[in-house]
N, C-alpha and C positions, 0 to 999 in steps of 0.2 A: 499564333496562339501565345498567351500567356506566359512565363517563366515563374515560376515558384519554386524559390529554395528552402529546403529543410533541413536544416542543423540537428540532430540528434542521434543521442548515443544507442536507442533503443531501436534494434532491427522491427520489432513488433509494431511497432508506432509511427518508424517509418513507412515501413509496407503498408498501413493503416490510412495513413493522413498520403501516401503516395495514390495508393489507389482511389480514394474520395476525392483528390484533386483531377487525375484523369480524366474520372465519369461526367465530374462539370466540366469539364473539357480545356483545362490547363495544363501546362509542362512543367511535370515536378522534378525536382534534382535533389537528391539527398546525399547528403555528405554527414560525418558524424565526428571530425575534431576541427578546429580552428581554420589550421592551416590550410586542409580541403576547401573550409570554406571563404577564406580569403582570395583564392582561386579562383573560385565561381562567381564568387562577388564581380572580381574583375573583368568576368567575361557575360556578364548578364546585360540585355538588353534594356531600355529604356522603359518601363509599363511593367517591370520585377515589383515583387514582395518575398520578403521572407521569413519564412517561419522558424521558431530557433526555440531549443529548452530552453532554461535557466544557466543548465549545467549542461557539457555532453566532454568528450573525450579533448583534456587537455586545451579546456577554454570554455569562458563564460560569455552569454551574451550581454555582459556588459563589456570584456573585452571585445569583442565583437563592433557594439555600439560605440567604442571609444577608437576603433580602427576607421569605422564608416567615416567620420567626422574630420577623422587627421589626412585620409584621402580624397575627401569631397566626395563619397558617393551620400545620395537622398533616398535611396529603396528603403519601404516602409518597413519595419521591424515588429512581425506580431510575434509574444512571448510564449513559449506553453508554461503553466506552471503547475510544479506538481504539490505543494503545500501552500495557500494561498496565503503569502505572505503582505498585507496591504502597506507595512512601510517599506520594503527592500522594491515590491513592484510601484509604488508613488515615485520613490526617488527614480527609476529606472523613466519613468513617464514624466517627470517634472524636468530629466534632465534632455528632453527630446529625444530618447533614445529609443522608446515602443508606441506604440500608437494603440494599442490593445494585446489583451491578454484572453488568453482560453485556458481554462481547467482541462488536466490529461482528462481526466475522467470522460469530460466532454466533449471531446476531438471532435467523435463518428457527429454529434449532432451541432455544432458550432462552426469548426473550419473552414467547411467552404462558406457559408455563409458570412462568418469575420472577412477570409480573404475576399469576398465580392465587397466588401464594404472599399479596400485598401488599394484593390486591383486600376489598374490606368493601362486604356486602350494605348495601343505604340502611336496610333496616329494624335492623342493627345497628348503627346510630349509638349508639341507647339502649345499647348495650353498654359507650360511651367512660366511663374513671372522670372525673368532673367534679372538675376542682381547687374547695379550699374553704377557705375564710381561719380556718377555728375551728381551734383548740389539738386540739381531741378529734380532724380530721378530720388533722391534724398528726402524732398521735401514730399514728393508722391508717397514715399514708404511712409513718412506721419502723415498723410490724410489717409492712407488705406487703413491703419489703425485707429485713427480717431473715425473715422465715419463707420466701420466694423463695430464698433463698441455700441456706437448711436441707434443701429438697427431702422432706419430711416430710410425710405427709399432714395437714389442714388445716379443721377445720370452723370456718362463719365464720356467730357469731349474730348476729341482728336480727329485729326486727319487718318484715311484709312490706310490702314498697314502698320499701326502704333502698338498694338498689344493691350488695347483695350476694352480685350473679353479678359486676357488675363489677368487684366487688373480687375473687374468685374469678380472673377473667383477667388483671386485672393481676399478680396472684401468678404466671400462667402467664407473662404477658410478659417479666416478670423474670426469670423462673428460668432453669435451664441443659437446660430440655426445650421450648423457645420455638420447638425449630425439630423439634420432633417431634410426633405429632397431637394433636390436641385434641377430645375428644368429649365434648359436653355432653346432658345424659339427667336429664329432669324425672320424679323419684324416683314423682310420685306420676300419670304419663301412660301412655298407650298403649305407648310405647317398654317397657316392660318387665313390658308383660301376658303373663300362659302356665301355664299348668297346672303345678304342683312337685309332685312324686313322693319324698315325703323317701328312699323305701329304692331312688331311682335317681339318676345323677348326671347321667344323660340327658337328665331332664326337659326338656321346652318351656323353663319359666321357669330353669333352668339353661344350656340353650345361648343364650337368647337374653342374658342377664346375661353368660357368659360371652363371649360375639364380641364388646361391645363392648369387652371386655379385651384382647379380642385385636384389635381394631382400632385400640383406644391404647396399641398396644407401646411402649416405652420413652417415652410421653407422660404424658399427664394426661387422666384426667377427672373432668369437674365435676359432681357430682350435687346436685341443686337440688333442694332442703325435703325433704332426709335423711330427717327426720320423719314422713313421710307413706309409706315403706315401713312394707309389713305385714310378719308377721313370717314368713310363707314364706320374701316375699326378702330380709329382714334375715338370715336362715340361706345362702341361694343365697349372697349378697355377701361374708360371714364366710368360708362354705365355699371361696370362690376365693381372697379375700385370704392365710388361714391356711394352705391348702393345698397352692395352686396357687401361690402367689406370685411372682402377674404382674410385670414390671416398668414398672409402673402408679403414677403418684402422683394420688392422690385426692383433689378438693378439693369437703369438700360445704357445705351450705348449709343453714339451719337457723331457726326459729323456737325462743325460748326454750321453749316449752314441752317439746324434744325432752330438756331434765334433768330436769322432772318425769316424762317419760314413763320415763327409766331408773332414776327410783327408784321408781317403780309395774312396774316389770319387765315395762310393754309393747314397749320397748325393748332388746334384748339390749346388755347392760354388756360383754359381752366385744369384739363389735362396735364399741360406741358409743367404747370405747377404742384400739383398731383403725382408728378416723378419726381421732380429737383426739389424735394427736400433739401438735399445737398448734392453736391456737386464737386469732381476735379475736372480741371484742365490738364491735359499732353501736350506739349512742344511736340514738336515734327522733329524727325530724324539731321534735318540737313541745320535744325538751331542748338544740336545737344552733341555736337560731334567730338564729344570727348569720351561718349558711350560709342562711338561707329567700334573701334578696336574690339574693345571686350566683347561686345556684341557676336562681332564677326568671328574671334574666337569660339565663342563657347558652340555658335553651330558649325563651326570646322569638324570640332571633339567632336559632336553628335554623331555628325552624318557620316563623319569616320566610321562610327560606334554602326551607323545601324546596315551601314553597305560593307562592311567588313573592308573597310580601306584602311591602309596606314595611315596614323595623325601629321596633317600638314602644317607648316608654318607658314605664317606673314612676314614676310623682310618687311626693310622702315620703307622701300620704296613702294610697296600696294600697301602700306598704309595710309600714306601720303596718298595716293590713287583715289582710297576708300574716300579718305577727308574730304577732297575737292568733289567729289560726286554730291549731285543735288540730292541723290534717293527720292525720285516724287514718290517709290513706292513702299517709301518710309521701312521698318522693320522686317514686313513681309519681303521688300524686295530683296533686301540687306541677306535675309535666311535663302532664297531661290539662288541669289548666286553663290554663295557658301556650299550650296548642295550641289549645282552645277563643278563650282572647282572642285568639291571633291570626288566628283564620276566621273568628269571628261578631262581631271589634270591626273588621275591616278599614278602616271609614273613622275608625279612633280612632286618632291618634299616638302621645297620653298619656293612659294608664290610672291611672282614677282610683280610690278607695276604692266611689263609690259602684256603681260597674259590679260591683267583686269582690263584696261582701255581697250583691248580685241574684244571684248564682250559687250561695254557699256554702252551699243549702242543697241544693246536686247535682244536683235534676232536672235543670237544663238541661246541664251537663257529662254526667251522662249518658245523656242523650237521642242528645246528639252523639256519644259514643264508640258507642254500641249501633249509630247510623246507619255509623259508618264502619266497625266490627267487620262489620256484614251487607254496605256496599261491598268489602271486603277478602275475603271468604268468598265472593262472589260472579263 
């Protein structure tokens, strides 16, 4: 259940907002002053949203936003405005402080709908693009900005586990379609299963895939692992793009083998060039070792919060062990190992190389992830 922090000095409006959010399935937390708000922000789990009055007891929305930035918190802030002052609101939004605003008289009509736009499922924290210090990642950030503005179809190439979906979502967030629908589809998953009849445009597969494009109208489709599309599905997607001309941007992720598939004609070249109007290539983690430590520390902090465990530190021997590992599973493997360390080394404040080497055979981590998966499914 996602938590929503409400900061407002008005008891009646706090009760109103709390009731609306509770009925919508959220867990509201209401406070009336700046210090109490800071205390609650420090305890908020990933996926939370802040709803705040412009002014409240012993503080303002701007003061809270400035504090959030200094402390490194990134929770979306929705402002409740009494008298809509365009200049004040524009200044807040320009500084990256608020993502939206609701006029106080319209709380009952706009609050839940507005919160829903910015709420993030806890599971989707893994979709966040983690900043990394390498020159390679700085290049990717520049490419993201350039591609987002172009509104072209794009393919993101890279090995499995390198965060291609996060890059795709960041392109969407920086694009001019960010206020329109986003549909995420796994090309090799059940979402695209259906019988294809080449002589009929109304086949089950055509209707299923076409339905996703209709849902994403004027928005974006992220098609994950596009290289897993079989030839029939390729034909349907190509037909939709070339004949129906939907107003939908398609961002694909693919492993490098897609290029070989185009060469050996197991992937249709005309579809490939429709989808690859622009592209980004992401290097594997073993070739960008300077990113390993900051990514590991990010996940150590995130999983400590998620599992309510004390934060852990990597000593220099542990960092060296991380850098020596080949990381065949890339960032996904690193993320899983950091979660394993948080849960299974709960009595250790400092993690050293001996503990890391003991799990690099992956037997322990594989067992843990399998148990976690079974718990999630049950």
